Backbone as CSV, one residue per row, in Angstrom:
resi,resn,N_x,N_y,N_z,CA_x,CA_y,CA_z,C_x,C_y,C_z
1,VAL,-52.420,-57.803,39.950,-52.919,-58.761,39.392,-54.260,-58.761,39.298
2,ILE,-55.153,-59.261,38.039,-56.312,-58.724,38.187,-56.480,-60.207,37.536
3,GLU,-57.566,-61.435,38.144,-57.883,-62.548,37.836,-59.095,-62.208,36.683
4,THR,-59.765,-63.240,35.964,-61.239,-63.305,35.507,-62.407,-62.925,35.909
5,HIS,-62.219,-63.348,36.722,-63.762,-63.328,37.401,-64.385,-61.670,37.992
6,GLN,-63.195,-61.133,38.239,-63.192,-59.635,38.517,-63.163,-58.934,37.203
7,ILE,-62.152,-59.370,36.013,-62.168,-58.632,35.041,-63.607,-58.630,34.060
8,GLN,-64.327,-59.927,34.274,-65.727,-60.403,33.667,-66.931,-59.273,34.563
9,GLU,-66.767,-58.933,35.677,-67.658,-58.293,36.869,-67.427,-57.090,36.648
10,LEU,-66.509,-56.251,36.152,-65.789,-55.212,36.654,-66.345,-54.271,35.582
11,PRO,-67.375,-53.164,36.001,-67.931,-52.146,34.525,-67.062,-51.689,34.095
12,LEU,-66.421,-52.191,32.970,-65.644,-51.646,32.247,-65.899,-50.332,30.849
13,ASN,-65.999,-49.080,30.538,-66.332,-48.292,29.469,-66.286,-49.151,28.361
14,GLY,-67.222,-49.135,27.678,-66.975,-49.697,26.050,-66.397,-51.076,26.283
15,ARG,-66.164,-51.833,27.277,-65.715,-53.729,27.668,-64.489,-53.613,26.544
16,SER,-64.155,-52.426,27.239,-62.565,-52.603,26.764,-61.139,-53.004,27.844
17,PHE,-60.662,-53.732,27.799,-59.410,-54.136,28.639,-58.834,-53.140,29.073
18,VAL,-58.548,-52.149,28.470,-57.430,-50.933,28.596,-57.941,-50.065,30.072
19,GLN,-59.505,-50.006,30.197,-59.557,-48.902,30.738,-59.293,-50.007,32.462
20,LEU,-58.734,-51.350,32.704,-58.234,-51.985,33.546,-57.542,-51.401,34.482
21,THR,-55.979,-50.624,33.235,-55.465,-49.732,33.654,-55.165,-48.703,34.638
22,LEU,-56.480,-47.892,34.295,-57.025,-46.903,35.455,-57.349,-47.329,36.959
23,LEU,-57.551,-48.578,37.075,-57.507,-49.058,38.660,-56.321,-49.102,39.093
24,VAL,-54.827,-49.004,38.806,-53.869,-49.163,39.639,-53.496,-47.732,39.436
25,PRO,-53.139,-47.082,40.970,-52.039,-45.935,41.717,-51.748,-45.551,40.637
26,GLY,-51.699,-43.964,40.051,-50.965,-43.278,39.341,-51.173,-43.560,37.914
27,ALA,-52.082,-44.127,37.590,-52.397,-44.079,36.097,-53.349,-43.000,35.767
28,ALA,-53.032,-41.964,34.678,-53.891,-41.635,34.523,-53.981,-40.930,32.946
29,ALA,-55.472,-40.781,32.604,-55.759,-41.311,30.808,-55.439,-39.602,30.797
30,SER,-55.420,-39.422,29.210,-55.620,-38.269,28.816,-56.726,-37.680,28.673
31,ASP,-56.879,-36.577,28.364,-58.462,-36.022,27.313,-58.971,-36.648,26.614
32,THR,-58.371,-37.325,25.799,-58.493,-37.666,24.173,-58.730,-39.250,24.408
33,GLU,-58.452,-39.530,25.695,-58.950,-40.808,25.390,-59.926,-41.683,25.577
34,ASN,-60.328,-42.436,24.626,-61.683,-43.088,24.067,-62.119,-44.684,24.330
35,PRO,-62.088,-45.246,25.332,-62.414,-46.674,25.012,-63.165,-47.493,23.871
36,ARG,-63.955,-47.030,23.498,-64.846,-47.060,22.661,-63.959,-47.711,21.192
37,PHE,-62.739,-46.484,20.823,-62.046,-46.680,19.593,-60.927,-47.590,19.850
38,THR,-60.208,-48.705,18.559,-59.469,-49.838,19.001,-58.685,-49.212,17.906
39,GLY,-57.675,-49.763,17.761,-56.283,-50.151,16.360,-56.039,-48.512,16.201
40,LEU,-55.903,-48.069,14.853,-55.348,-46.875,14.859,-56.582,-45.951,15.370
41,LEU,-57.886,-45.795,15.579,-58.358,-44.652,16.078,-58.512,-44.546,17.364
42,GLY,-57.868,-45.237,17.983,-57.954,-44.699,19.142,-56.469,-45.686,19.521
43,GLY,-55.657,-44.217,20.647,-54.108,-44.903,21.228,-54.705,-45.112,22.965
44,VAL,-53.977,-45.518,23.641,-53.580,-45.690,25.062,-52.816,-44.892,25.433
45,ASP,-53.665,-43.263,25.538,-53.172,-42.499,26.070,-53.091,-42.212,27.649
46,ILE,-52.499,-43.475,28.428,-52.643,-43.509,30.017,-51.189,-43.272,30.459
47,SER,-50.835,-42.671,31.195,-49.696,-41.793,31.608,-49.164,-42.656,33.187
48,MET,-48.768,-43.008,33.230,-48.455,-43.957,34.409,-47.489,-43.714,35.376
49,SER,-47.848,-43.254,36.615,-46.969,-42.625,37.927,-45.837,-41.275,36.715
50,GLY,-46.705,-40.380,36.503,-46.081,-39.655,35.629,-45.333,-39.345,34.034
51,SER,-45.335,-40.737,33.975,-44.149,-41.003,32.645,-45.262,-41.006,31.040
52,PRO,-44.556,-40.563,30.446,-45.184,-40.297,29.177,-46.090,-41.545,28.530
53,ALA,-47.521,-41.361,27.901,-48.136,-42.475,27.582,-47.758,-43.269,26.818
54,ASN,-46.439,-42.667,26.099,-46.350,-44.139,25.127,-44.547,-44.660,25.643
55,ALA,-44.901,-44.682,26.860,-43.299,-45.240,27.546,-43.900,-46.311,27.981
56,ASN,-44.833,-46.685,27.898,-45.198,-48.060,28.584,-45.218,-49.411,27.330
57,ALA,-44.953,-50.407,28.469,-44.914,-51.528,27.348,-46.042,-52.518,27.648
58,TRP,-47.084,-52.577,26.922,-47.982,-53.730,26.785,-47.723,-54.719,25.860
59,LEU,-48.099,-55.631,26.572,-47.937,-57.286,26.545,-49.069,-58.114,26.683
60,VAL,-49.693,-59.580,25.325,-50.073,-59.827,25.568,-49.499,-61.832,25.356
61,ASP,-49.589,-62.255,26.812,-49.258,-63.180,26.727,-47.875,-63.265,26.554
62,GLY,-46.897,-62.142,27.112,-45.450,-61.247,27.258,-45.042,-61.488,26.171
63,VAL,-45.784,-61.324,24.806,-45.022,-60.993,23.369,-45.953,-59.130,23.000
64,ASP,-44.808,-58.694,23.026,-45.194,-57.117,22.535,-46.307,-56.573,21.956
65,ASN,-46.955,-55.761,22.057,-48.101,-55.068,21.464,-48.555,-54.132,21.228
66,VAL,-46.870,-53.637,20.947,-47.321,-52.081,20.973,-46.928,-51.795,19.259
67,ASP,-47.644,-50.362,18.775,-47.223,-50.164,17.677,-46.142,-49.152,17.773
68,HIS,-44.991,-49.568,16.979,-43.853,-48.500,17.499,-43.642,-47.980,16.104
69,GLY,-44.297,-47.229,15.654,-44.412,-46.583,14.610,-45.526,-44.958,15.554
70,SER,-45.929,-45.085,16.147,-47.031,-44.390,16.689,-46.204,-44.212,18.438
71,GLY,-46.292,-45.182,18.911,-45.848,-45.863,20.367,-46.784,-45.740,21.031
72,ARG,-47.824,-45.232,20.227,-49.075,-45.065,21.793,-50.540,-45.923,21.333
73,THR,-50.344,-46.048,20.102,-51.210,-47.436,19.986,-50.926,-49.065,20.283
74,ILE,-52.001,-49.563,20.521,-51.889,-51.249,20.563,-52.164,-51.881,19.415
75,LEU,-51.352,-53.177,18.774,-52.194,-53.908,18.074,-53.235,-54.735,17.966
76,VAL,-53.216,-55.625,19.001,-54.306,-56.171,19.199,-55.229,-56.354,20.772
77,TYR,-56.656,-56.430,20.320,-57.045,-55.912,21.344,-58.301,-56.853,21.852
78,PRO,-57.804,-58.123,22.623,-58.330,-59.080,23.056,-60.101,-58.700,23.781
79,SER,-60.810,-59.435,23.458,-61.840,-59.219,24.240,-61.823,-59.494,25.675
80,VAL,-62.675,-58.869,26.550,-62.581,-59.059,28.380,-62.323,-60.343,28.545
81,ASP,-63.754,-61.612,27.626,-64.244,-62.617,28.088,-63.025,-63.596,27.763
82,SER,-61.691,-63.307,27.251,-60.859,-64.227,26.631,-59.925,-63.469,27.407
83,ILE,-60.061,-62.885,28.556,-58.477,-62.808,29.354,-58.882,-63.240,30.517
84,GLU,-57.874,-64.332,30.832,-57.580,-64.811,32.295,-56.682,-64.118,33.282
85,GLU,-56.019,-62.954,32.836,-54.989,-62.151,33.854,-54.535,-60.987,33.282
86,PHE,-54.657,-60.253,34.212,-54.192,-58.415,33.642,-53.380,-58.307,34.608
87,LYS,-52.468,-57.667,34.438,-51.353,-57.892,35.537,-50.288,-56.157,35.277
88,VAL,-50.065,-55.082,36.025,-49.531,-53.899,35.729,-48.389,-54.086,36.682
89,GLN,-47.469,-53.453,36.286,-45.823,-53.411,36.777,-45.364,-51.888,36.696
90,ARG,-45.556,-50.701,38.150,-45.008,-49.690,37.598,-43.539,-49.220,37.844
91,ASN,-42.793,-50.203,38.839,-41.257,-50.045,38.923,-40.960,-51.173,39.926
92,SER,-39.716,-51.379,39.347,-38.538,-52.679,39.778,-38.789,-53.969,38.931
93,TYR,-38.632,-53.500,38.122,-38.910,-54.937,36.509,-37.933,-55.205,37.011
94,GLY,-38.748,-57.057,36.711,-37.451,-58.346,36.556,-36.776,-57.759,35.246
95,ALA,-35.176,-59.103,34.926,-35.010,-59.104,33.460,-35.839,-59.517,32.655
96,ASP,-37.293,-60.349,33.057,-38.185,-60.916,31.826,-38.663,-59.876,30.984
97,MET,-39.020,-58.284,32.009,-39.830,-57.486,31.456,-39.061,-56.726,30.310
98,PRO,-39.451,-55.751,29.089,-39.092,-55.399,28.401,-38.908,-54.010,29.091
99,ALA,-37.112,-53.291,28.354,-37.155,-52.194,28.221,-38.175,-50.777,27.813
100,ALA,-39.147,-50.254,29.207,-39.854,-49.092,28.861,-39.835,-48.686,30.023
101,GLY,-39.710,-47.433,29.842,-39.580,-46.576,31.003,-41.388,-46.311,31.850
102,GLY,-42.308,-46.305,31.157,-43.303,-46.743,32.041,-44.049,-47.535,32.997
103,ALA,-44.936,-47.962,32.237,-45.644,-49.391,33.245,-45.338,-50.791,32.123
104,GLN,-45.097,-52.138,32.908,-45.469,-53.179,32.179,-46.537,-53.170,32.582
105,ILE,-47.465,-53.756,31.274,-48.664,-53.975,31.215,-49.072,-55.370,30.510
106,ASN,-49.157,-56.494,31.715,-49.243,-57.597,30.218,-50.306,-58.383,30.649
107,LEU,-51.073,-58.868,29.632,-52.221,-59.973,29.444,-52.187,-60.973,28.999
108,VAL,-52.650,-62.194,30.384,-52.589,-63.507,29.710,-53.865,-63.776,29.057
109,THR,-53.565,-64.179,27.910,-54.786,-65.089,27.592,-55.838,-66.455,28.071
110,LYS,-56.993,-66.437,27.969,-57.783,-68.078,28.154,-56.733,-68.973,27.273
111,GLY,-56.734,-70.479,27.706,-56.821,-71.257,26.500,-57.799,-72.892,27.042
112,GLY,-57.556,-73.548,26.068,-58.963,-74.560,26.136,-58.009,-75.506,27.307
113,THR,-59.335,-76.561,27.805,-59.388,-77.636,28.528,-59.661,-78.568,28.467
114,ASN,-59.912,-79.656,28.674,-60.304,-80.938,28.492,-61.654,-81.114,28.467
115,LYS,-62.340,-80.331,28.731,-64.116,-79.773,28.615,-63.988,-78.793,27.261
116,PHE,-65.179,-79.240,26.551,-65.872,-77.567,25.777,-66.536,-76.540,26.923
117,HIS,-65.937,-75.768,26.458,-66.777,-74.606,27.076,-66.905,-73.537,25.737
118,GLY,-67.858,-72.409,26.727,-67.996,-70.828,25.836,-68.971,-70.109,26.526
119,SER,-68.932,-69.339,25.639,-69.857,-68.452,26.404,-70.385,-67.152,25.002
120,VAL,-71.404,-66.942,25.255,-72.011,-65.677,24.495,-72.480,-64.827,25.536
121,TYR,-72.321,-63.476,24.671,-72.763,-62.101,25.645,-72.971,-61.298,24.541
122,GLU,-73.782,-59.778,25.120,-74.215,-59.158,24.195,-74.666,-57.602,25.528
123,PHE,-74.199,-56.859,24.974,-73.884,-55.864,25.850,-74.359,-54.285,25.006
124,PHE,-75.398,-53.835,25.499,-76.153,-52.795,24.456,-76.546,-51.708,25.690
125,ARG,-76.310,-50.167,24.611,-76.976,-49.061,25.597,-77.589,-48.205,24.251
126,ASN,-78.775,-48.089,24.423,-79.178,-46.833,23.647,-80.225,-46.028,24.608
127,ASP,-79.958,-44.939,23.906,-80.445,-43.673,24.591,-82.229,-43.759,24.821
128,LYS,-82.923,-44.570,23.697,-84.499,-44.731,23.477,-84.675,-45.352,25.032
129,MET,-83.643,-46.387,25.738,-84.243,-46.516,27.288,-83.517,-45.973,27.899
130,ASP,-83.139,-44.833,27.947,-82.571,-43.636,29.001,-83.638,-42.662,29.555
131,ALA,-83.633,-42.325,30.388,-84.877,-40.659,30.671,-83.553,-39.741,30.765
132,ASN,-84.544,-38.716,30.148,-83.721,-37.402,30.576,-82.990,-36.738,31.705
133,ASN,-82.066,-36.345,31.171,-80.861,-35.874,32.857,-81.898,-34.925,32.998
134,PHE,-82.061,-34.486,34.656,-82.751,-33.379,35.551,-82.471,-32.147,34.847
135,PHE,-81.140,-31.973,34.421,-80.232,-30.498,34.342,-80.909,-30.043,33.168
136,LEU,-81.054,-31.304,32.079,-81.319,-30.897,30.733,-82.933,-30.589,30.391
137,ASN,-83.675,-31.796,31.392,-85.111,-31.234,31.294,-85.203,-29.431,31.792
138,GLN,-84.575,-29.123,33.016,-85.005,-27.814,33.504,-84.461,-26.819,31.935
139,ALA,-83.526,-26.843,31.553,-83.021,-26.062,30.370,-84.127,-26.356,28.945
140,GLY,-84.464,-27.631,28.863,-85.412,-27.582,27.859,-84.648,-28.412,26.781
141,GLN,-83.511,-29.016,27.141,-82.827,-29.889,26.182,-82.912,-30.851,25.703
142,PRO,-83.047,-32.223,25.183,-83.134,-33.582,24.674,-81.823,-33.751,24.536
143,LYS,-82.122,-35.325,25.317,-80.740,-36.001,25.801,-80.324,-36.183,24.635
144,ALA,-78.882,-36.729,24.658,-77.768,-37.093,23.845,-77.800,-38.196,23.194
145,GLU,-77.580,-38.489,22.049,-78.203,-39.852,21.513,-76.553,-40.661,21.670
146,LEU,-77.181,-41.619,22.235,-76.291,-43.031,22.778,-76.310,-43.960,22.255
147,ARG,-75.518,-44.860,21.419,-76.021,-45.988,20.675,-74.176,-46.824,20.841
148,SER,-74.775,-47.975,21.688,-73.294,-49.149,21.332,-73.626,-50.255,21.625
149,ASN,-73.163,-50.931,20.325,-74.001,-52.222,21.195,-72.619,-53.382,21.026
150,ASN,-71.846,-54.179,21.764,-70.992,-54.466,21.820,-71.267,-56.568,22.283
151,TRP,-71.322,-57.457,21.211,-71.771,-58.738,21.450,-70.369,-59.929,20.615
152,GLY,-70.574,-60.789,21.099,-69.273,-61.655,20.550,-69.266,-63.032,21.612
153,TYR,-68.705,-64.148,21.456,-68.220,-65.313,21.738,-67.406,-65.730,22.087
154,THR,-67.043,-67.043,22.863,-65.878,-67.186,22.872,-66.540,-69.348,22.984
155,PHE,-65.020,-69.830,22.810,-65.426,-71.487,22.933,-63.868,-71.642,22.516
156,GLY,-63.922,-72.659,23.586,-62.483,-73.728,23.453,-62.883,-75.240,23.713
157,GLY,-61.583,-76.187,23.545,-61.664,-77.361,24.172,-60.719,-78.234,23.898
158,PRO,-60.971,-79.346,23.987,-59.681,-80.553,23.803,-59.836,-80.566,22.513
159,ILE,-58.386,-80.620,22.113,-57.746,-81.490,20.641,-57.096,-83.302,20.842
160,LYS,-56.682,-82.954,21.942,-56.292,-84.438,22.144,-56.182,-84.532,23.955
161,LYS,-56.888,-84.754,24.714,-57.061,-84.876,26.083,-55.793,-84.965,26.629
162,ASP,-55.510,-84.160,27.519,-53.944,-83.554,28.811,-53.325,-83.224,27.819
163,LYS,-53.475,-83.393,26.207,-52.034,-82.781,25.710,-52.227,-81.583,24.415
164,LEU,-53.406,-81.287,24.354,-53.134,-79.797,23.461,-54.925,-79.663,23.383
165,TRP,-54.874,-78.166,23.688,-56.181,-77.567,23.408,-56.437,-76.481,22.823
166,TRP,-57.674,-76.547,22.254,-57.938,-74.500,21.892,-58.718,-73.768,22.051
167,PHE,-58.697,-72.646,21.958,-59.422,-71.557,22.725,-59.806,-70.495,21.458
168,TYR,-61.494,-69.869,21.169,-61.758,-68.729,20.000,-62.582,-68.005,20.493
169,SER,-62.022,-66.599,20.133,-62.530,-65.696,21.033,-62.904,-64.261,19.902
170,PHE,-64.575,-64.191,20.019,-64.753,-63.428,18.596,-65.752,-62.080,19.454
171,ARG,-65.086,-60.878,18.876,-65.667,-60.108,19.328,-66.243,-58.542,18.634
172,ASP,-67.358,-58.116,18.509,-67.437,-57.511,17.182,-68.768,-56.051,18.034
173,GLN,-68.469,-54.926,17.937,-68.697,-53.884,18.663,-69.129,-52.561,17.328
174,ALA,-70.623,-52.547,17.463,-71.191,-51.294,16.424,-71.499,-50.317,17.524
175,ILE,-71.513,-48.534,16.752,-71.622,-47.818,17.931,-72.456,-46.848,16.700
């Protein structure tokens, strides 16, 4: 189980929660895995303990999140800042888990509280701010272009104190 503070502090490539699965022993990403792509452009080609990559159950708040047409893509990609808990189970599943031969990957999203709270963030990478690699310099080659901008915000609060809350998260990514 990985909690909120750990999720937000870990250096995740592309700020994708899918990268958290690679922290689990026995997880192996395919050569085509690219965390910068989501939806139909990107698949979650991660094998757990030798099982096929499409044998994993991806859940958001306990609800199935797998596109069963392909079996390798997930439908919803919550922002890292909207995740309360991330849990991976690899074997000996309980009766409450769906039938999948691979891992059970469940993330729990944040909810509102009795106080208004939120966050704003931006993470960017730009090759103009990087030095060239020693080996590229030796070969007289220019550095590769790298442009990535990931920004968003979260906001939540009460509707009716101690009874009803709301939480909203937005994330955008430019590559």
